[in-house]
All heavy atoms as an XYZ file, in Angstrom:
817
protein
N     -10.841      5.215     64.098
C     -11.555      6.278     64.790
C     -12.999      5.871     65.037
O     -13.912      6.576     64.724
C     -11.502      7.569     63.991
C     -10.123      8.151     63.902
S     -10.087      9.736     63.089
C     -11.066     10.712     64.188
N     -13.168      4.704     65.593
C     -14.491      4.196     65.893
C     -14.661      4.170     67.405
O     -13.906      3.484     68.109
C     -14.637      2.795     65.302
C     -16.033      2.286     65.255
C     -16.099      0.998     64.448
O     -15.118      0.258     64.330
N     -17.260      0.728     63.889
N     -15.626      4.946     67.907
C     -15.848      5.046     69.349
C     -15.991      3.665     69.976
O     -16.711      2.813     69.457
C     -17.082      5.889     69.631
N     -15.284      3.444     71.078
C     -15.348      2.180     71.789
C     -14.496      1.070     71.205
O     -14.469     -0.032     71.724
N     -13.774      1.352     70.130
C     -12.950      0.332     69.480
C     -11.562      0.890     69.203
O     -11.413      1.985     68.687
C     -13.612     -0.095     68.162
O     -12.769     -0.964     67.449
N     -10.564      0.114     69.533
C      -9.184      0.513     69.260
C      -8.513     -0.642     68.534
O      -7.966     -1.555     69.146
C      -8.454      0.835     70.564
S      -6.814      1.527     70.296
N      -8.616     -0.616     67.232
C      -8.064     -1.707     66.433
C      -6.627     -1.394     66.029
O      -6.169     -0.263     66.132
C      -8.922     -1.928     65.189
O      -8.959     -0.746     64.421
N      -5.933     -2.413     65.589
C      -4.578     -2.192     65.095
C      -4.468     -2.745     63.681
O      -5.291     -3.539     63.238
C      -3.526     -2.809     66.020
C      -3.652     -4.304     66.142
O      -4.715     -4.814     66.471
N      -2.568     -5.010     65.899
N      -3.464     -2.301     62.977
C      -3.238     -2.764     61.611
C      -2.870     -4.237     61.618
O      -2.249     -4.733     62.557
C      -2.117     -1.962     60.963
C      -2.483     -0.543     60.712
C      -1.332      0.173     60.074
N      -1.779      1.474     59.584
C      -1.034      2.271     58.880
N       0.198      1.946     58.578
N      -1.503      3.435     58.480
N      -3.213     -4.898     60.532
C      -2.945     -6.326     60.405
C      -1.456     -6.623     60.557
O      -1.064     -7.606     61.200
C      -3.470     -6.849     59.042
C      -3.111     -8.301     58.844
C      -4.970     -6.636     58.943
N      -0.613     -5.764     59.995
C       0.832     -6.017     60.040
C       1.469     -5.663     61.393
O       2.644     -5.937     61.619
C       1.547     -5.251     58.915
C       1.523     -3.751     59.061
C       0.309     -3.049     58.439
O      -0.683     -3.706     58.117
O       0.379     -1.821     58.297
N       0.699     -5.079     62.287
C       1.217     -4.679     63.600
C       1.033     -5.786     64.631
O       0.162     -6.641     64.499
C       0.484     -3.431     64.090
O       0.682     -2.365     63.202
N       1.843     -5.724     65.668
C       1.669     -6.637     66.800
C       0.365     -6.293     67.501
O      -0.147     -5.184     67.372
C       2.823     -6.478     67.788
O       4.044     -6.771     67.174
N      -0.151     -7.217     68.276
C      -1.377     -6.940     69.017
C      -1.112     -5.822     70.033
O       0.016     -5.641     70.492
C      -1.883     -8.194     69.719
O      -0.975     -8.589     70.719
N      -2.148     -5.093     70.359
C      -1.999     -3.944     71.260
C      -1.510     -4.336     72.652
O      -0.861     -3.550     73.324
C      -3.330     -3.201     71.381
C      -3.761     -2.447     70.136
C      -5.194     -1.958     70.286
C      -2.830     -1.284     69.871
N      -1.824     -5.530     73.088
C      -1.420     -5.942     74.433
C      -0.079     -6.680     74.460
O       0.278     -7.296     75.449
C      -2.512     -6.780     75.086
C      -2.837     -8.038     74.311
O      -2.312     -8.214     73.189
O      -3.631     -8.852     74.828
N       0.699     -6.589     73.385
C       2.026     -7.201     73.317
C       2.995     -6.378     74.170
O       3.422     -5.298     73.783
C       2.500     -7.246     71.859
C       3.853     -7.925     71.691
O       4.531     -8.184     72.714
O       4.240     -8.171     70.542
N       3.331     -6.877     75.344
C       4.173     -6.152     76.303
C       5.654     -6.144     75.923
O       6.458     -5.506     76.585
C       4.012     -6.736     77.710
C       2.595     -6.693     78.231
C       2.099     -5.282     78.412
C       0.719     -5.299     79.035
N       0.040     -4.045     78.991
N       6.033     -6.842     74.836
C       7.428     -6.828     74.414
C       7.743     -5.601     73.570
O       8.901     -5.343     73.274
C       7.787     -8.095     73.602
O       7.059     -8.093     72.363
C       7.478     -9.359     74.391
N       6.745     -4.858     73.173
C       6.933     -3.663     72.346
C       6.919     -2.424     73.239
O       6.085     -2.285     74.110
C       5.829     -3.535     71.288
C       5.638     -4.763     70.439
C       6.870     -5.071     69.625
C       6.609     -6.277     68.736
N       7.761     -6.992     68.376
N       7.857     -1.525     73.007
C       7.945     -0.330     73.845
C       7.235      0.879     73.242
O       7.003      1.859     73.924
C       9.411      0.019     74.105
O      10.068      0.263     72.880
N       6.877      0.806     71.963
C       6.208      1.933     71.314
C       4.797      1.526     70.934
O       4.588      0.557     70.218
C       6.962      2.366     70.052
C       6.320      3.496     69.244
C       6.313      4.790     70.047
C       7.047      3.690     67.932
N       3.840      2.269     71.457
C       2.441      2.060     71.092
C       1.943      3.355     70.488
O       1.894      4.393     71.146
C       1.571      1.671     72.310
C       0.125      1.457     71.886
C       2.125      0.420     72.979
N       1.625      3.314     69.210
C       1.241      4.488     68.440
C      -0.247      4.461     68.139
O      -0.786      3.428     67.747
C       2.027      4.512     67.122
C       1.540      5.427     66.009
C       1.720      6.887     66.383
C       2.263      5.111     64.712
N      -0.914      5.595     68.333
C      -2.301      5.763     67.920
C      -2.331      6.838     66.856
O      -1.906      7.970     67.085
C      -3.210      6.167     69.105
C      -4.577      6.590     68.606
C      -3.349      5.020     70.076
N      -2.780      6.461     65.649
C      -3.033      7.434     64.586
C      -4.488      7.847     64.732
O      -5.374      7.036     64.501
C      -2.832      6.796     63.205
C      -1.384      6.558     62.896
O      -0.523      7.349     63.251
N      -1.094      5.454     62.241
N      -4.723      9.083     65.111
C      -6.095      9.534     65.345
C      -6.450     10.644     64.371
O      -6.443     11.820     64.693
C      -6.261      9.991     66.797
C      -7.711     10.137     67.187
C      -8.516      9.016     67.323
C      -8.273     11.375     67.379
C      -9.842      9.130     67.654
C      -9.606     11.508     67.716
C     -10.386     10.374     67.851
O     -11.707     10.487     68.183
N      -6.711     10.239     63.144
C      -7.141     11.183     62.123
C      -7.799     10.408     60.985
O      -7.598      9.207     60.834
C      -5.979     12.026     61.592
C      -4.756     11.248     61.229
C      -4.622     10.630     59.998
C      -3.713     11.124     62.139
C      -3.485      9.917     59.658
C      -2.563     10.419     61.814
C      -2.452      9.811     60.568
N      -8.600     11.110     60.222
C      -9.305     10.498     59.096
C      -8.341     10.272     57.927
O      -7.355     10.983     57.791
C     -10.448     11.403     58.637
C     -11.508     11.559     59.672
N     -12.550     10.680     59.805
C     -11.683     12.494     60.651
C     -13.320     11.057     60.802
N     -12.816     12.152     61.335
N      -8.666      9.325     57.082
C      -7.864      9.079     55.877
C      -7.853     10.299     54.976
O      -6.838     10.648     54.396
C      -8.408      7.876     55.103
O      -8.277      6.716     55.867
N      -8.995     10.943     54.863
C      -9.110     12.190     54.112
C      -9.146     13.332     55.111
O     -10.090     13.445     55.900
C     -10.380     12.197     53.256
C     -10.401     11.119     52.173
S      -9.117     11.332     50.942
C      -9.661     12.801     50.122
N      -8.132     14.159     55.126
C      -8.012     15.250     56.084
C      -9.174     16.241     55.958
O      -9.562     16.622     54.860
C      -6.686     15.971     55.844
O      -6.501     16.958     56.811
N      -9.736     16.624     57.096
C     -10.837     17.578     57.129
C     -10.632     18.520     58.300
O     -10.762     18.121     59.457
C     -12.174     16.856     57.286
O     -13.193     17.770     57.617
N     -10.305     19.767     58.016
C     -10.044     20.742     59.062
C     -11.270     20.937     59.953
O     -11.150     21.077     61.162
C      -9.631     22.066     58.422
C      -8.738     22.913     59.273
C      -8.196     24.085     58.474
C      -7.083     24.750     59.227
N      -6.518     25.869     58.496
N     -12.455     20.922     59.355
C     -13.682     21.134     60.127
C     -13.959     19.956     61.068
O     -14.290     20.139     62.226
C     -14.873     21.344     59.185
C     -14.818     22.633     58.382
C     -13.782     22.618     57.262
O     -13.511     21.530     56.686
O     -13.213     23.688     56.983
N     -13.839     18.742     60.584
C     -14.089     17.545     61.390
C     -13.039     17.385     62.487
O     -13.317     16.880     63.564
C     -14.103     16.314     60.477
C     -14.404     15.019     61.169
C     -15.836     14.926     61.610
C     -16.104     13.542     62.199
N     -16.974     13.583     63.326
N     -11.842     17.841     62.221
C     -10.743     17.703     63.176
C     -11.023     18.426     64.484
O     -10.649     17.949     65.544
C      -9.427     18.217     62.553
O      -9.167     17.452     61.394
C      -8.270     18.087     63.502
N     -11.700     19.556     64.428
C     -12.011     20.303     65.642
C     -12.819     19.435     66.607
O     -12.548     19.408     67.797
C     -12.785     21.576     65.290
S     -12.861     22.743     66.651
N     -13.767     18.708     66.068
C     -14.567     17.799     66.885
C     -13.729     16.608     67.349
O     -13.771     16.222     68.516
C     -15.761     17.305     66.066
C     -16.656     16.345     66.795
C     -17.772     15.826     65.901
O     -18.197     16.554     64.988
O     -18.205     14.685     66.130
N     -12.960     16.034     66.440
C     -12.151     14.861     66.760
C     -11.160     15.124     67.888
O     -10.963     14.301     68.767
C     -11.347     14.396     65.532
C     -12.234     13.891     64.411
O     -13.393     13.506     64.672
O     -11.747     13.887     63.266
N     -10.505     16.275     67.850
C      -9.444     16.581     68.809
C      -9.968     17.098     70.142
O      -9.178     17.499     70.987
C      -8.467     17.593     68.217
C      -7.605     16.995     67.140
O      -7.599     15.791     66.939
N      -6.884     17.828     66.426
N     -11.246     17.084     70.341
C     -11.814     17.520     71.615
C     -11.981     16.304     72.521
O     -11.042     15.542     72.701
C     -13.110     18.282     71.357
O     -12.812     19.442     70.584
N     -13.153     16.074     73.071
C     -13.356     14.964     73.997
C     -13.144     13.598     73.386
O     -12.774     12.645     74.071
N     -13.357     13.481     72.075
C     -13.202     12.180     71.424
C     -11.781     11.632     71.535
O     -11.585     10.430     71.644
C     -13.585     12.270     69.946
C     -15.082     12.438     69.730
O     -15.848     12.271     70.701
O     -15.471     12.744     68.593
N     -10.797     12.499     71.516
C      -9.398     12.047     71.550
C      -9.061     11.384     72.878
O      -8.539     10.268     72.903
C      -8.449     13.212     71.270
C      -6.958     12.910     71.342
C      -6.557     11.773     70.408
C      -6.154     14.158     71.014
N      -9.354     12.025     73.989
C      -9.033     11.420     75.286
C      -9.869     10.171     75.509
O      -9.394      9.196     76.085
C      -9.155     12.423     76.455
C      -8.561     11.833     77.739
C     -10.579     12.873     76.666
C      -7.083     11.537     77.699
N     -11.105     10.171     75.007
C     -11.927      8.960     75.114
C     -11.295      7.815     74.342
O     -11.300      6.670     74.800
C     -13.345      9.226     74.613
C     -14.096     10.161     75.530
O     -13.770     10.308     76.700
N     -15.107     10.811     74.990
N     -10.746      8.093     73.169
C     -10.084      7.054     72.372
C      -8.831      6.546     73.086
O      -8.551      5.351     73.094
C      -9.719      7.573     70.987
C      -9.089      6.522     70.099
S     -10.071      5.017     69.886
C     -11.378      5.626     68.844
N      -8.079      7.438     73.716
C      -6.883      7.004     74.441
C      -7.259      6.093     75.605
O      -6.560      5.119     75.891
C      -6.090      8.216     74.928
C      -5.485      9.081     73.821
C      -4.790     10.293     74.414
C      -4.542      8.288     72.939
N      -8.368      6.373     76.256
C      -8.845      5.503     77.348
C      -9.308      4.153     76.799
O      -9.071      3.110     77.414
C      -9.949      6.198     78.127
C      -9.422      7.339     78.975
C     -10.478      7.941     79.882
N      -9.870      8.939     80.747
C     -10.188     10.219     80.749
N     -11.144     10.672     79.956
N      -9.581     11.059     81.562
N      -9.975      4.172     75.648
C     -10.398      2.928     75.008
C      -9.182      2.087     74.636
O      -9.153      0.869     74.860
C     -11.241      3.225     73.740
O     -12.425      3.920     74.130
C     -11.612      1.953     73.003
N      -8.158      2.722     74.083
C      -6.940      2.008     73.689
C      -6.180      1.495     74.910
O      -5.512      0.467     74.838
C      -6.055      2.897     72.819
S      -6.769      3.210     71.191
N      -6.278      2.187     76.027
C      -5.678      1.731     77.283
C      -6.231      0.351     77.645
O      -5.478     -0.581     77.939
C      -5.965      2.738     78.393
C      -5.623      2.269     79.779
C      -4.311      2.301     80.241
C      -6.601      1.800     80.643
C      -3.985      1.879     81.521
C      -6.297      1.377     81.918
C      -4.987      1.414     82.360
O      -4.672      0.990     83.626
N      -7.534      0.216     77.580
C      -8.167     -1.057     77.900
C      -7.803     -2.126     76.870
O      -7.486     -3.268     77.225
C      -9.685     -0.888     77.975
N      -7.812     -1.755     75.587
C      -7.493     -2.708     74.515
C      -6.041     -3.174     74.581
O      -5.714     -4.272     74.111
C      -7.770     -2.081     73.157
N      -5.171     -2.361     75.146
C      -3.751     -2.689     75.238
C      -3.408     -3.373     76.561
O      -2.266     -3.336     77.018
C      -2.909     -1.434     75.057
N      -4.392     -3.982     77.204
C      -4.128     -4.683     78.464
C      -3.717     -3.744     79.564
O      -2.795     -4.010     80.314
N      -4.406     -2.607     79.658
C      -4.143     -1.567     80.656
C      -2.754     -0.957     80.497
O      -2.031     -0.749     81.469
C      -4.346     -2.082     82.080
C      -5.789     -2.471     82.335
O      -6.703     -1.982     81.674
N      -5.999     -3.351     83.280
N      -2.418     -0.663     79.269
C      -1.169      0.030     78.954
C      -1.476      1.292     78.157
O      -2.246      1.253     77.198
N      -0.901      2.407     78.562
C      -1.132      3.676     77.877
C      -0.287      3.765     76.618
O       0.849      3.304     76.600
C      -0.813      4.861     78.801
C      -1.780      4.970     79.916
C      -1.580      4.594     81.208
C      -3.118      5.457     79.847
N      -2.713      4.818     81.941
C      -3.666      5.348     81.132
C      -3.906      5.973     78.819
C      -4.976      5.747     81.418
C      -5.204      6.369     79.105
C      -5.723      6.253     80.385
N      -0.848      4.354     75.588
C      -0.072      4.609     74.375
C       1.000      5.630     74.702
O       0.855      6.420     75.634
C      -0.970      5.102     73.210
C      -2.063      4.103     72.906
C      -1.543      6.458     73.480
N       2.094      5.622     73.967
C       3.138      6.606     74.229
C       3.469      7.459     73.013
O       4.438      8.205     73.033
C       4.400      5.944     74.794
C       4.865      4.761     73.978
O       4.485      4.586     72.831
N       5.688      3.940     74.591
N       2.643      7.371     71.984
C       2.822      8.226     70.817
C       1.460      8.400     70.164
O       0.773      7.417     69.905
C       3.808      7.587     69.832
C       4.284      8.504     68.762
C       5.387      9.313     68.951
C       3.607      8.576     67.558
C       5.824     10.165     67.947
C       4.028      9.426     66.553
C       5.140     10.230     66.754
N       1.059      9.654     69.935
C      -0.246      9.955     69.342
C      -0.047     10.871     68.148
O       0.635     11.886     68.250
C      -1.185     10.647     70.362
C      -2.526     10.969     69.734
C      -1.362      9.791     71.606
N      -0.622     10.498     67.018
C      -0.561     11.319     65.810
C      -1.961     11.870     65.522
O      -2.926     11.115     65.478
C      -0.075     10.487     64.635
N      -2.054     13.194     65.379
C      -3.327     13.848     65.068
C      -3.118     14.829     63.922
O      -1.998     15.240     63.633
C      -3.909     14.609     66.291
C      -4.212     13.673     67.443
C      -2.983     15.722     66.742
N      -4.213     15.215     63.276
C      -4.199     16.288     62.277
C      -4.561     17.595     62.974
O      -5.383     17.605     63.888
C      -5.247     16.025     61.193
C      -4.715     15.168     60.065
O      -3.496     14.960     59.996
O      -5.534     14.714     59.244
N      -3.980     18.691     62.534
C      -4.357     20.027     63.021
C      -4.426     20.073     64.551
O      -5.451     20.353     65.145
C      -5.701     20.453     62.421
C      -5.741     20.403     60.926
C      -6.430     19.390     60.261
C      -5.087     21.354     60.161
C      -6.465     19.330     58.879
C      -5.114     21.314     58.769
C      -5.813     20.291     58.142
O      -5.843     20.235     56.778
N      -3.313     19.806     65.195
C      -3.267     19.667     66.648
C      -3.768     20.890     67.411
O      -4.167     20.781     68.562
C      -1.861     19.295     67.113
C      -0.848     20.406     66.949
C      -0.534     21.242     68.006
C      -0.205     20.616     65.723
C       0.397     22.259     67.855
C       0.713     21.623     65.564
C       1.004     22.452     66.632
O       1.921     23.459     66.473
N      -3.788     22.067     66.793
C      -4.234     23.268     67.487
C      -5.748     23.459     67.437
O      -6.279     24.332     68.090
C      -3.562     24.508     66.900
C      -2.082     24.588     67.183
C      -1.504     25.875     66.656
C      -0.020     25.970     66.922
N       0.548     27.220     66.406
N      -6.448     22.637     66.650
C      -7.894     22.791     66.495
C      -8.645     21.886     67.466
O      -8.481     20.676     67.433
C      -8.318     22.466     65.067
C      -7.798     23.478     64.057
C      -8.326     23.201     62.679
N      -9.778     23.128     62.583
C     -10.585     24.184     62.446
N     -10.086     25.385     62.400
N     -11.889     24.014     62.358
N      -9.477     22.493     68.347
C     -10.282     21.708     69.278
C     -11.253     22.619     70.011
O     -11.148     23.835     69.960
C      -9.401     21.005     70.300
O      -8.833     21.954     71.182
N     -12.179     21.988     70.689
C     -13.048     22.668     71.646
C     -12.506     22.308     73.018
O     -12.362     21.140     73.342
C     -14.495     22.189     71.501
C     -15.118     22.468     70.159
C     -15.310     23.959     69.891
O     -15.497     24.718     70.855
O     -15.240     24.353     68.726
N     -12.182     23.285     73.831
C     -11.608     22.987     75.136
C     -10.116     22.747     75.037
O      -9.435     23.330     74.212
N      -9.603     21.828     75.847
C      -8.170     21.560     75.906
C      -7.616     20.791     74.730
O      -6.433     20.865     74.441
N      -8.464     20.022     74.057
C      -8.080     19.316     72.838
C      -6.896     18.399     72.975
O      -6.704     17.738     73.993
N      -6.087     18.357     71.923
C      -4.957     17.429     71.900
C      -3.945     17.750     72.991
O      -3.338     16.847     73.551
C      -4.292     17.413     70.526
O      -3.879     18.696     70.144
N      -3.794     19.023     73.335
C      -2.855     19.381     74.410
C      -3.305     18.776     75.739
O      -2.513     18.203     76.479
C      -2.735     20.902     74.546
C      -2.076     21.551     73.362
C      -2.845     22.252     72.442
C      -0.722     21.454     73.160
C      -2.244     22.852     71.345
C      -0.113     22.046     72.066
C      -0.886     22.745     71.153
N      -4.582     18.910     76.054
C      -5.103     18.364     77.303
C      -5.045     16.834     77.295
O      -4.692     16.218     78.299
C      -6.530     18.825     77.536
C      -7.082     18.396     78.885
C      -8.457     18.974     79.134
O      -9.127     19.461     78.225
N      -8.879     18.938     80.374
N      -5.377     16.222     76.172
C      -5.333     14.761     76.077
C      -3.913     14.243     76.293
O      -3.697     13.291     77.043
C      -5.863     14.304     74.720
N      -2.945     14.883     75.667
C      -1.551     14.450     75.809
C      -1.031     14.736     77.213
O      -0.271     13.948     77.783
C      -0.656     15.111     74.731
C      -1.128     14.711     73.338
C       0.811     14.765     74.946
C      -1.242     13.213     73.102
N      -1.456     15.840     77.805
C      -1.074     16.145     79.178
C      -1.596     15.060     80.124
O      -0.864     14.572     80.984
C      -1.600     17.525     79.575
C      -1.023     18.012     80.884
O       0.191     17.841     81.107
O      -1.792     18.570     81.696
N      -2.848     14.661     79.940
C      -3.420     13.587     80.750
C      -2.652     12.289     80.510
O      -2.298     11.580     81.453
C      -4.914     13.388     80.410
O      -5.615     14.589     80.714
C      -5.517     12.221     81.182
N      -2.364     11.988     79.264
C      -1.620     10.781     78.923
C      -0.236     10.787     79.575
O       0.195      9.792     80.149
C      -1.489     10.673     77.406
C      -0.747      9.474     76.861
C      -1.423      8.173     77.269
C      -0.650      9.575     75.356
N       0.458     11.916     79.529
C       1.782     12.012     80.156
C       1.714     11.781     81.655
O       2.578     11.120     82.231
C       2.429     13.363     79.848
C       2.965     13.429     78.446
O       3.269     12.422     77.824
N       3.077     14.643     77.917
N       0.700     12.320     82.310
C       0.548     12.094     83.751
C       0.297     10.625     84.031
O       0.841     10.066     84.988
C      -0.575     12.960     84.311
C      -0.232     14.435     84.315
C      -1.276     15.230     85.077
N      -2.607     15.102     84.516
C      -3.186     15.984     83.703
N      -2.530     17.060     83.338
N      -4.408     15.794     83.267
N      -0.528      9.988     83.205
C      -0.803      8.559     83.384
C       0.477      7.745     83.198
O       0.744      6.824     83.956
C      -1.863      8.085     82.394
C      -3.238      8.647     82.640
C      -3.830      8.074     83.895
C      -5.288      8.424     84.005
N      -5.903      7.862     85.209
N       1.269      8.089     82.189
C       2.520      7.363     81.936
C       3.546      7.615     83.033
O       4.308      6.728     83.397
C       3.101      7.769     80.580
C       2.380      7.218     79.360
C       2.859      7.924     78.098
C       2.588      5.716     79.242
N       3.585      8.829     83.557
C       4.569      9.182     84.576
C       4.300      8.479     85.897
O       5.192      7.872     86.476
C       4.614     10.697     84.783
C       5.593     11.199     85.825
C       7.026     10.858     85.415
C       5.453     12.703     86.011
N       3.046      8.553     86.357
C       2.793      7.966     87.674
C       1.420      7.337     87.840
O       1.103      6.860     88.925
C       3.014      8.999     88.769
S       1.779     10.303     88.824
N       0.606      7.357     86.812
C      -0.671      6.668     86.902
C      -1.824      7.496     87.426
O      -2.918      6.979     87.605
N      -1.605      8.776     87.678
C      -2.656      9.641     88.206
C      -3.078     10.684     87.179
O      -2.312     11.044     86.296
C      -2.181     10.364     89.469
C      -2.125      9.473     90.683
C      -0.990      8.741     90.986
C      -3.228      9.366     91.525
C      -0.948      7.917     92.089
C      -3.192      8.542     92.643
C      -2.049      7.823     92.911
O      -2.002      7.004     94.010
N      -4.311     11.192     87.347
C      -4.776     12.284     86.492
C      -4.121     13.606     86.880
O      -3.975     14.492     86.067
C      -6.299     12.452     86.597
C      -7.046     11.360     85.848
O      -6.511     10.849     84.845
O      -8.163     11.035     86.266
N      -3.736     13.732     88.139
C      -3.180     14.974     88.659
C      -1.662     14.868     88.757
O      -1.136     14.030     89.487
C      -3.782     15.266     90.043
C      -3.308     16.571     90.641
O      -2.489     17.283     90.021
O      -3.765     16.897     91.749
N      -0.964     15.718     88.034
C       0.502     15.688     88.010
C       1.095     15.953     89.395
O       2.184     15.482     89.719
C       1.068     16.688     86.963
C       2.543     16.405     86.666
C       0.864     18.123     87.396
C       2.811     15.146     85.945
N       0.363     16.653     90.259
C       0.863     16.954     91.600
C       0.956     15.707     92.478
O       1.619     15.710     93.503
C      -0.012     18.018     92.263
C       0.052     19.320     91.535
N      -0.849     19.655     90.556
C       0.925     20.341     91.597
C      -0.538     20.830     90.061
N       0.540     21.270     90.664
N       0.285     14.632     92.068
C       0.360     13.385     92.819
C       1.650     12.636     92.522
O       2.010     11.716     93.247
C      -0.841     12.499     92.497
N       2.344     13.016     91.486
C       3.590     12.350     91.120
C       4.725     12.850     92.009
O       4.830     14.037     92.293
C       3.926     12.622     89.651
S       2.671     12.027     88.503
N       5.572     11.944     92.441
C       6.691     12.282     93.301
C       7.925     12.531     92.438
O       8.316     11.667     91.655
C       6.964     11.156     94.321
C       8.183     11.474     95.173
C       5.745     10.913     95.188
N       8.516     13.690     92.581
C       9.690     14.054     91.781
C      10.841     13.087     92.026
O      11.092     12.676     93.152
C      10.122     15.472     92.121
N      11.539     12.725     90.963
C      12.720     11.886     91.071
C      12.449     10.401     91.210
O      13.367      9.621     91.350
N      11.190      9.998     91.167
C      10.850      8.580     91.302
C      10.504      8.002     89.941
O      10.143      8.724     89.024
C       9.646      8.394     92.262
C       9.901      8.924     93.650
C      10.881      8.038     94.374
C      11.070      8.549     95.790
N      11.900      7.724     96.575
N      10.587      6.698     89.823
C      10.224      6.048     88.565
C       8.722      5.938     88.448
O       7.991      6.171     89.407
C      10.856      4.650     88.490
O      10.373      3.886     89.600
C      12.364      4.720     88.497
N       8.261      5.569     87.272
C       6.839      5.419     87.017
C       6.189      4.525     88.058
O       6.737      3.504     88.458
C       6.619      4.815     85.632
O       5.264      4.632     85.387
N       5.044      4.933     88.536
C       4.326      4.157     89.537
C       4.547      4.659     90.942
O       3.841      4.289     91.850
N       5.534      5.548     91.151
C       5.808      6.073     92.487
C       5.055      7.383     92.671
O       5.436      8.400     92.135
C       7.304      6.297     92.670
N       3.975      7.327     93.411
C       3.137      8.519     93.577
C       2.660      8.612     95.027
O       2.617      7.639     95.748
C       1.914      8.455     92.675
S       2.314      8.243     90.940
N       2.276      9.805     95.392
C       1.659      9.985     96.698
C       0.213      9.549     96.592
O      -0.387      9.609     95.520
C       1.730     11.471     97.122
O       1.048     12.250     96.136
C       3.143     11.943     97.274
N      -0.394      9.103     97.688
C      -1.801      8.651     97.634
C      -2.745      9.822     97.376
O      -2.468     10.930     97.637
C      -2.047      8.031     98.976
C      -0.918      8.443     99.852
C       0.186      8.930     98.981
């Protein structure tokens, strides 16, 4: 949970290993803190997902673990995951740009 850095565990494959289909981000403190979580699950979460996107060779994570998912300022973890799902589905921030029935990457301009 270091801003601008998306590290992986020593025993894990590198983040940009394209042979792995599951990329997991654990986004919570070692010692759970309900008060700190509200801040963490706000803008910091989506910023971390964007940082990890770059660290993973422009690949979006497909699994995110957070503490107290309902605690945030603004859209929080729900908004971050919604943005992540849109990125995974078709690469756009706006779900309306995605074309129904097409595979990932098929979107309207």
